[in-house]
C-alpha positions in Angstrom: 0.0 0.0 0.0 1.5 3.3 -1.1 0.8 5.5 2.0 0.7 9.1 2.8 1.6 7.9 6.3 1.3 4.9 8.7 1.4 4.9 12.5 1.9 1.7 14.4 2.5 0.7 18.0 3.4 -2.7 19.4 0.9 -3.6 22.1 1.7 -7.1 23.4 3.8 -10.2 22.3 1.5 -12.8 20.6 4.0 -15.7 20.4 7.1 -16.8 22.3 9.3 -16.1 19.3 8.4 -12.4 19.3 11.3 -10.0 18.7 12.4 -7.5 21.4 10.6 -4.3 20.6 9.7 -1.1 22.5 6.0 -0.3 23.0 6.4 3.2 21.3 4.4 4.8 18.5 6.2 4.8 15.2 5.2 7.0 12.2 6.6 6.9 8.6 5.4 9.1 5.8 5.3 8.6 2.0 6.1 4.9 2.3 5.3 1.6 0.5 3.9 -0.6 3.3 4.5 -4.3 2.5 1.9 -6.3 4.6 3.7 -9.6 4.5 2.7 -13.2 5.4 5.2 -16.1 5.0 3.7 -19.4 4.1 4.8 -23.0 4.7 6.3 -23.6 1.3 8.2 -20.4 1.2 12.0 -20.1 1.4 14.7 -17.4 1.2 14.6 -17.3 -2.5 10.9 -16.4 -2.4 11.8 -13.5 -0.2 14.5 -12.3 -2.5 12.2 -12.6 -5.5 9.5 -10.5 -3.7 12.1 -7.7 -3.1 13.4 -7.8 -6.6 9.9 -7.2 -8.0 9.1 -4.5 -5.4 12.3 -2.7 -6.5 10.8 -2.4 -10.0 7.4 -1.3 -8.6 9.2 1.5 -6.5 10.7 2.8 -9.7 7.4 2.9 -11.3 5.8 5.0 -8.5 9.0 7.1 -8.0 9.5 6.1 -4.3 12.5 4.5 -2.5 11.1 3.9 1.0 9.4 0.7 2.2 8.1 -0.7 5.6 8.1 -4.5 5.9 5.0 -5.1 8.2 4.6 -8.8 9.3 0.8 -9.5 8.8 -0.2 -13.1 9.5 -3.9 -12.3 8.6 -3.1 -12.5 4.9 -2.8 -16.3 5.0 -4.3 -19.3 6.9 -1.3 -21.5 5.8 1.5 -19.8 7.8 5.0 -21.0 8.0 6.6 -21.5 11.5 7.5 -18.3 13.3 11.1 -19.1 13.1 11.1 -19.8 9.4 8.8 -16.7 8.7 11.1 -14.4 10.7 14.2 -15.7 8.9 12.7 -15.0 5.4 11.4 -11.5 6.6 15.0 -10.6 7.6 16.3 -11.9 4.2 13.9 -9.5 2.6 15.1 -6.6 4.8 18.8 -7.4 4.0 18.1 -7.7 0.2 16.2 -4.5 0.2 19.1 -2.6 1.9 21.5 -4.1 -0.5 19.4 -2.6 -3.3 19.7 0.8 -1.6 16.1 0.9 -0.7 15.4 2.9 2.5 14.0 0.1 4.6 12.1 -0.1 7.8 10.5 -3.2 9.5 7.8 -3.5 12.1 8.6 -6.1 14.9 7.6 -9.7 14.3 5.3 -11.6 16.6 3.6 -8.6 18.3 -0.1 -7.5 18.4 0.1 -4.0 17.0 -2.4 -1.3 16.5 -2.0 0.9 13.4 -3.5 3.7 11.5 -2.8 4.3 7.8 -3.6 6.8 5.1 -3.6 5.3 1.5 -2.8 7.5 -1.5 -5.5 7.8 -4.2 -3.7 6.8 -7.3 -4.5 3.5 -9.2 -1.4 1.7 -8.2 -1.5 2.6 -4.4 -3.1 -0.7 -3.4 -1.7 -4.0 -4.8 -1.8 -7.6 -3.9 1.2 -9.9 -4.8 1.9 -13.5 -4.2 5.3 -15.0 -4.5 6.6 -18.5 -3.9 6.6 -22.0 -5.3 3.8 -22.3 -7.7 1.0 -22.3 -5.2 -2.1 -24.5 -5.3 -0.5 -27.1 -7.5 0.4 -30.7 -6.6 3.0 -32.7 -8.5 1.9 -33.0 -12.1 0.1 -29.6 -11.9 -3.1 -30.9 -10.3 -5.0 -28.2 -8.5 -5.6 -29.0 -4.8 -9.0 -29.3 -3.3 -8.0 -26.7 -0.8 -7.3 -24.2 -3.5 -10.5 -25.0 -5.3 -12.4 -24.3 -2.0 -10.6 -21.0 -1.4 -11.1 -19.9 -5.0 -14.8 -20.7 -4.9 -15.2 -18.5 -1.8 -13.3 -15.7 -3.4 -15.4 -15.8 -6.6 -18.9 -15.8 -4.9 -20.5 -12.5 -5.2 -22.5 -11.2 -2.1 -25.3 -8.8 -2.4 -26.2 -7.0 0.9 -29.8 -6.1 1.6 -32.2 -5.5 4.4 -35.3 -7.6 4.7 -38.4 -6.5 6.6 -41.2 -8.5 8.1 -43.5 -7.5 5.3 -41.2 -9.0 2.7 -39.8 -5.8 1.5 -36.2 -6.3 0.4 -34.0 -3.2 0.1 -30.3 -2.8 -0.9 -28.4 -1.6 2.2 -27.4 1.7 0.5 -31.0 2.5 0.0 -32.3 1.5 3.4 -33.1 4.2 6.0 -31.5 2.9 9.1 -33.0 5.7 11.4 -33.8 4.0 14.6 -31.9 0.9 13.6 -28.4 2.2 14.6 -27.2 -1.2 15.9 -28.2 -2.8 12.6 -26.3 -0.2 10.7 -23.2 -0.9 12.8 -23.6 -4.6 12.2 -24.0 -4.0 8.4 -20.8 -1.9 8.3 -18.8 -4.5 10.2 -20.1 -7.5 8.0 -19.5 -5.8 4.7 -16.0 -4.6 5.8 -15.1 -8.2 6.6 -12.2 -7.0 8.7 -11.9 -9.1 12.0 -8.5 -7.6 13.0 -8.6 -6.2 16.5 -6.9 -2.8 16.9 -7.7 -2.0 20.5 -8.5 -3.9 23.7 -12.4 -4.4 24.1 -13.9 -3.6 27.5 -14.8 -7.1 28.3 -11.1 -8.1 28.5 -10.7 -5.6 31.4 -13.9 -6.8 33.0 -13.0 -10.6 32.7 -9.9 -9.9 34.7 -11.3 -7.4 37.1 -14.2 -9.9 38.1 -11.7 -12.8 38.2 -13.6 -14.6 35.5 -10.7 -15.4 33.1 -7.3 -14.3 31.9 -4.7 -15.0 29.1 -2.5 -17.9 29.9 1.2 -16.9 29.6 2.2 -20.5 29.3 0.1 -20.8 26.1 -1.0 -18.3 23.5 -3.6 -15.6 23.4 -6.1 -18.1 21.9 -6.2 -20.2 25.1 -7.5 -18.8 28.3 -7.3 -19.8 32.0 -10.6 -19.7 33.9 -10.7 -18.9 37.5 -13.2 -20.4 40.0 -15.8 -17.7 39.2 -15.3 -18.1 35.4 -15.5 -21.9 35.7 -18.8 -21.5 37.5 -20.3 -19.2 34.9 -19.0 -21.4 32.2 -20.4 -24.7 33.7 -23.8 -23.2 34.3 -24.1 -22.1 30.8 -22.8 -25.5 29.6 -25.4 -27.3 31.7 -28.2 -25.0 30.6 -27.6 -25.3 26.8 -27.2 -29.1 27.0 -30.4 -29.4 29.0 -32.2 -27.2 26.3 -30.9 -29.5 23.5 -31.9 -32.7 25.3 -35.3 -31.3 26.2 -35.7 -30.5 22.5 -35.2 -34.2 21.7 -31.5 -34.5 21.0 -29.5 -37.5 22.0 -26.3 -36.6 23.8 -23.0 -38.2 22.8 -19.3 -37.8 23.4 -16.7 -38.1 20.6 -12.9 -37.8 20.3 -11.1 -34.5 19.8 -8.7 -35.8 17.3 -9.1 -37.6 14.0 -7.1 -39.4 11.3 -6.2 -36.9 8.5 -6.3 -39.7 5.9 -9.8 -40.9 6.7 -11.7 -40.8 3.4 -14.7 -38.7 4.6 -12.6 -35.9 6.0 -10.4 -34.6 3.2 -13.0 -32.8 1.2 -14.9 -31.6 4.4 -11.7 -30.1 5.8 -11.3 -28.2 2.6 -14.5 -26.3 3.4 -12.5 -24.9 6.2 -9.0 -24.9 4.7 -6.0 -24.6 7.0 -8.0 -23.6 10.1 -7.3 -26.8 11.9 -4.3 -28.0 14.0 -2.4 -30.9 12.8 -0.6 -33.3 15.3 1.6 -36.3 14.6 1.1 -39.6 16.4 3.6 -42.4 15.4 3.6 -42.2 11.6 0.1 -40.7 11.1 -1.2 -37.1 10.9 -4.2 -36.3 13.1 -6.2 -33.0 13.2 -8.0 -31.5 16.2 -11.7 -31.1 15.7 -13.1 -27.6 15.2 -16.7 -28.9 15.7 -18.5 -32.0 16.8 -19.4 -32.7 13.1 -16.8 -35.4 12.6 -17.6 -37.6 15.5 -21.4 -37.2 15.3 -21.3 -37.9 11.6 -19.4 -41.1 12.0 -21.7 -42.3 14.8 -24.7 -41.5 12.5 -23.1 -43.3 9.6 -23.0 -46.5 11.5 -26.5 -46.2 13.0 -29.6 -47.8 11.5 -32.1 -45.1 11.1 -35.6 -45.2 9.7 -37.8 -42.5 8.2 -39.9 -43.0 11.4 -36.9 -41.7 13.5 -36.7 -38.3 11.6 -36.1 -35.6 12.4 -33.3 -37.2 14.4 -31.1 -35.0 16.6 -27.6 -35.7 18.0 -25.8 -33.3 20.4 -22.4 -32.9 22.0 -21.0 -30.1 24.1 -17.4 -30.0 22.8 -15.0 -29.0 25.4 -12.8 -28.2 23.5 -13.1 -27.4 19.8 -9.9 -26.1 18.2 -9.5 -23.5 15.3 -6.2 -21.9 14.4 -7.7 -18.5 14.2 -5.5 -15.6 12.8 -3.5 -14.0 15.7 -4.6 -10.5 15.0 -8.2 -11.6 15.4 -7.8 -13.3 18.8 -9.0 -11.2 21.6 -10.3 -12.1 25.1 -13.4 -14.3 25.2 -14.6 -13.2 21.8 -12.4 -15.3 19.4 -10.3 -18.2 20.7 -8.3 -21.1 19.4 -9.7 -23.4 22.0 -13.4 -23.0 22.7 -16.5 -24.7 24.1 -19.2 -25.3 21.4 -22.7 -26.8 21.9 -23.2 -28.6 18.6 -26.4 -30.2 17.4 -27.1 -32.0 14.2 -30.6 -32.9 12.9 -31.4 -35.4 10.1 -34.4 -34.4 7.9 -36.0 -36.3 5.0 -36.2 -33.4 2.6 -36.1 -29.7 2.2 -39.8 -29.2 3.4 -39.1 -31.1 6.6 -35.8 -29.3 7.0 -37.5 -25.9 6.7 -40.0 -26.8 9.5 -37.2 -27.9 11.8 -35.1 -24.8 10.9 -38.0 -22.6 11.9 -38.4 -24.5 15.2 -34.7 -24.2 15.9 -34.8 -20.5 15.0 -37.3 -20.1 17.8 -35.2 -22.3 20.1 -32.2 -20.0 19.6 -34.3 -16.9 20.3 -35.5 -18.6 23.6 -32.0 -19.7 24.5 -30.5 -16.2 24.3 -33.4 -14.7 26.2 -33.1 -17.2 29.0 -29.3 -16.7 29.2 -29.9 -13.0 29.8 -30.1 -11.1 26.5 -32.9 -8.8 25.3 -34.1 -8.7 21.8 -32.4 -5.4 21.2 -29.0 -6.9 22.2 -28.4 -8.7 19.0 -28.9 -8.3 15.2 -30.0 -11.1 12.8 -28.2 -12.1 9.6 -29.6 -14.6 7.1 -27.4 -15.8 4.3 -28.6 -17.7 1.3 -28.4 -18.1 -2.5 -30.5 -16.3 -5.1 -32.0 -19.6 -6.1 -33.1 -20.4 -2.5 -34.7 -16.9 -2.2 -36.7 -17.3 -5.4 -38.1 -20.7 -4.5 -38.5 -20.1 -0.7 -39.2 -16.4 -0.2 -42.2 -17.0 2.2 -40.0 -19.3 4.3 -37.3 -16.6 4.7 -39.9 -13.8 5.4 -41.5 -16.0 8.1 -38.2 -16.0 10.0 -38.0 -12.2 9.9 -41.5 -12.1 11.3 -40.2 -14.1 14.4 -37.6 -11.5 15.2 -40.0 -8.5 14.4 -37.2 -6.3 13.3 -35.4 -5.8 9.9 -32.6 -8.2 9.3 -29.3 -8.2 7.3 -29.3 -10.3 4.2 -26.3 -11.6 2.4 -27.4 -13.1 -0.9 -24.9 -15.2 -2.8 -25.0 -15.7 -6.6 -24.3 -19.5 -6.1 -23.8 -21.9 -3.2 -20.1 -22.0 -2.6 -20.2 -23.9 0.7 -22.1 -27.0 1.8 -25.0 -24.9 3.5 -27.9 -22.8 2.2 -29.4 -20.9 4.1 -27.6 -20.0 7.2 -28.7 -17.6 10.0 -26.9 -16.1 13.0 -27.9 -13.9 15.9 -25.0 -11.4 16.3 -24.0 -9.4 19.2 -22.7 -5.9 18.4 -20.2 -4.9 21.1 -18.9 -1.6 22.5 -16.3 -1.2 19.7 -19.0 -1.7 17.0 -17.7 -5.1 16.1 -20.0 -8.1 15.8 -19.8 -11.8 16.8 -22.2 -14.6 16.0 -23.9 -16.3 18.8 -26.7 -18.7 17.8 -26.6 -20.2 14.3 -28.4 -22.8 12.2 -27.7 -24.0 8.7 -29.0 -26.5 6.2 -26.3 -28.9 4.9 -26.7 -30.5 1.5 -23.4 -32.4 1.1 -22.2 -34.1 4.3 -24.7 -37.0 4.4 -23.4 -38.2 1.1 -19.8 -37.4 1.9 -20.0 -39.5 5.2 -22.3 -42.2 3.9 -25.2 -41.2 6.2 -28.5 -42.8 5.2 -31.9 -43.6 6.5 -34.3 -46.2 5.2 -37.4 -44.6 3.6 -41.0 -45.9 3.4 -40.1 -47.8 0.1 -37.3 -49.7 1.8 -34.6 -47.8 0.0 -31.5 -46.1 1.6 -31.5 -42.4 1.1 -29.3 -39.4 2.2 -31.0 -36.9 4.6 -30.4 -33.2 4.8 -28.6 -32.2 7.9 -29.2 -29.1 10.0 -26.2 -27.8 12.0 -27.2 -25.8 15.1 -25.6 -24.2 18.0 -28.5 -22.7 20.2 -26.1 -20.4 22.1 -23.0 -20.3 20.1 -19.6 -20.8 21.8 -20.0 -20.6 25.5 -16.9 -18.3 26.0 -18.6 -15.9 23.4 -21.7 -15.8 25.5 -19.7 -14.6 28.5 -18.0 -12.0 26.3 -21.4 -10.7 25.1 -22.7 -10.6 28.7 -19.7 -8.5 29.8 -19.9 -6.2 26.9 -23.6 -5.7 27.4 -22.9 -4.8 31.0 -20.2 -2.3 29.9 -22.7 -0.8 27.3 -25.3 -0.6 30.1 -22.9 1.3 32.3 -22.1 3.8 29.5 -25.9 4.4 29.2 -26.1 5.1 32.9 -27.5 1.7 33.9 -26.0 -0.6 36.6 -23.7 -3.2 35.1 -24.5 -6.7 36.2 -24.6 -10.3 35.3 -27.9 -12.3 35.2 -28.7 -13.4 38.7 -28.5 -17.1 37.8 -25.0 -16.7 36.5 -23.6 -14.4 39.3 -20.9 -16.3 41.2 -22.1 -14.7 44.5 -25.8 -14.0 44.5 -26.0 -12.8 48.2 -23.2 -11.2 50.1 -23.7 -11.0 54.0 -21.7 -8.3 55.8 -21.6 -8.6 59.7 -21.7 -5.3 61.4 -18.8 -6.4 63.5 -16.9 -9.5 64.4 -19.3 -10.4 67.2 -22.0 -10.9 64.7 -20.1 -13.3 62.5 -21.6 -16.5 64.0 -25.2 -15.2 63.7 -24.3 -14.3 60.0 -23.0 -17.8 59.4 -26.5 -19.2 60.5 -28.3 -16.9 58.1 -25.9 -17.9 55.4 -26.7 -21.6 56.1 -30.4 -20.9 55.8 -29.9 -19.1 52.4 -27.5 -21.9 51.1 -30.1 -24.6 51.8 -32.2 -23.0 49.1 -29.6 -23.4 46.4 -28.5 -19.7 46.5 -24.9 -18.8 46.4 -24.0 -16.8 49.4 -20.7 -15.7 51.0 -19.7 -13.7 54.1 -17.3 -10.7 54.1 -15.6 -11.4 57.5 -12.5 -9.3 56.7 -11.4 -6.6 59.1 -12.4 -3.7 57.0 -15.0 -1.1 57.5 -18.6 -1.9 56.6 -18.6 0.9 54.0 -15.5 -0.6 52.3 -17.1 -4.0 52.3 -20.2 -2.6 50.7 -18.1 -0.8 48.1 -16.1 -4.0 47.3 -19.4 -6.0 47.0 -20.7 -3.4 44.5 -17.4 -3.6 42.5 -17.9 -7.3 42.3 -21.4 -6.8 40.9 -23.0 -8.7 43.9 -26.8 -8.8 43.3 -27.9 -8.7 47.0 -25.9 -7.1 49.8 -27.2 -7.8 53.4 -25.8 -6.1 56.5 -26.3 -8.0 59.7 -26.3 -6.3 63.0 -28.4 -6.2 66.2 -31.5 -4.7 64.7 -31.6 -7.4 61.9 -31.2 -10.1 64.3 -33.8 -8.9 66.7 -36.4 -8.0 64.1 -35.5 -11.0 61.9 -35.6 -8.5 59.0 -32.6 -8.0 56.9 -31.3 -4.7 55.4 -31.0 -5.6 51.7 -29.3 -3.7 48.9 -30.8 -4.8 45.6 -28.3 -4.1 42.8 -30.9 -4.2 40.0 -33.2 -1.6 41.7 -30.6 0.3 43.6 -32.9 0.4 46.6 -32.3 -0.6 50.2 -35.2 -2.2 52.1 -35.9 -4.4 55.2 -37.3 -7.8 54.2 -37.8 -11.2 56.0 -35.3 -13.8 54.9 -38.0 -16.1 53.5 -39.3 -13.3 51.3 -35.8 -12.6 50.0 -35.3 -16.2 49.1 -38.7 -16.3 47.3 -37.8 -13.2 45.3 -34.4 -14.8 44.2 -35.9 -18.2 43.4 -38.8 -16.6 41.4 -36.2 -14.8 39.2 -33.9 -17.8 38.8 -36.8 -20.2 38.1 -35.6 -23.5 36.8 -32.1 -22.5 35.8 -29.2 -24.8 36.7 -27.5 -24.4 40.1 -24.0 -25.1 41.2 -22.0 -24.1 44.2 -19.1 -21.8 43.9 -15.8 -23.6 44.6 -14.4 -20.9 46.9 -14.4 -20.6 50.6 -17.6 -19.0 52.0 -15.6 -16.6 54.2 -13.8 -13.9 52.1 -10.9 -13.9 54.7 -9.9 -17.3 53.5 -10.0 -16.6 49.7 -6.8 -16.1 47.6 -6.7 -13.2 45.2 -6.2 -14.5 41.7 -5.9 -11.2 39.8 -3.7 -8.4 41.3 
């Protein structure tokens, strides 16, 4: 990119092999910025070839200044960090030998940057150098390249669909009161997932002792503290219960699979190079990025009749693995190891699949509401081909009527992937970036690919259609969205909080002084019997500091216990949601809490009940 200027600043190391660098802002003017990714097949001669051609390009635009900017996001088939850095250094050395004024951004860092691109026709270029890519021996094009090229060639038309069936191009739609939808539209069309600043939920997940980056791993693998593990496990149990109650059979499948298995090769190429490969003895295995592999193999071996359809199979994958691009990894939003509730439904034909699709659309709406999201907290995207729209317009419009608000449509000129249609409920966060939560898609290919059949009424074996569904999306992403929602609420002068059923401590008891600790313990025991999480702040701080600390922890109910409370058997209760303080009897408080939690899962918090006995995990 021929730039008027670029400013960049290293923020944090992303990999162990990151170079030593200062966290200072750097600015260069009138410079050719070479956003550079080194791939597996590349070698030093590839780097030299790149610089040789760049030299000619510099002469064409009458410039002699370059910035080599390592940019892993250009490829999903990256070389090892050591190999990549070696080749980038060769490029730097060769450029200097050619008397090019050369600068290089540090390798292995998450960097934020701003850039201004010149307006001439040659200002933005894309170049690929290396061994002839996408070819096997004999010149045969690989399946992976075919898949990538198919995705590149697909043409997307972006529209807004309303409940009355009106379809409007995004540039003609009046967003007016639909500001969040407009933000979502902008994010989706830009297709830029790179993170340039730390989102609010990252600060909150540390402050609330939910989760943190693991220095012994990479930024795509997190550690969860006791409070975070509790929240995560409650969500896991809730979504699993929802799937089973919806008729799914629950299974458990391996996390690694033989790379050479005949069913996997073409399916993996629908997600080229997004998987981890590990070696065991003389075989290559890959780590799953969904439950599809194991569930499909179970289904292939099962004897299924048309009478069993629709047939649903479910697994909560702890964990699924995707080798996401380093610049896109951030907090709980996008991870390399994540927990995905994954349900697959076999249907006889498209009409049956559409009925089940509508039912699962409603299921996803209900799931997000029960977790703690309001309808205005997410935006809907539905993606499908022109052919599907022409033949199933009423079906698509019926989905929009369920959400009762305009939705973003991505219409493809042809089906490049195995699914059509696909919908997602997307959360738009404080940085105006979006993340998919719930999703359902209709799969036309994998039943045949895996040899999955059912016996129809005529006694013949037939391939079903398969619905892929995740009622909640990744569990970690739900926590991200809840924290971002709380932050947005705070910016709008509302009290930030977690849903009561997910709060690690629902009730905090504060004895007025040490002599009331025993009485406070008895009250705590009564509350705990009702499956309500309660703790006691018995530290030697002032009552006001204890109340302040409880508020900073987002405790839902704060109770001060002193002589008046013990004598009257009425407790002074601070309700975080209402902001009010009132005297209530214990049994009335318990009923109020249980009425709000209803039938949600309950688990104890695995921390001492007394705060004086708890370690501090985040300084």
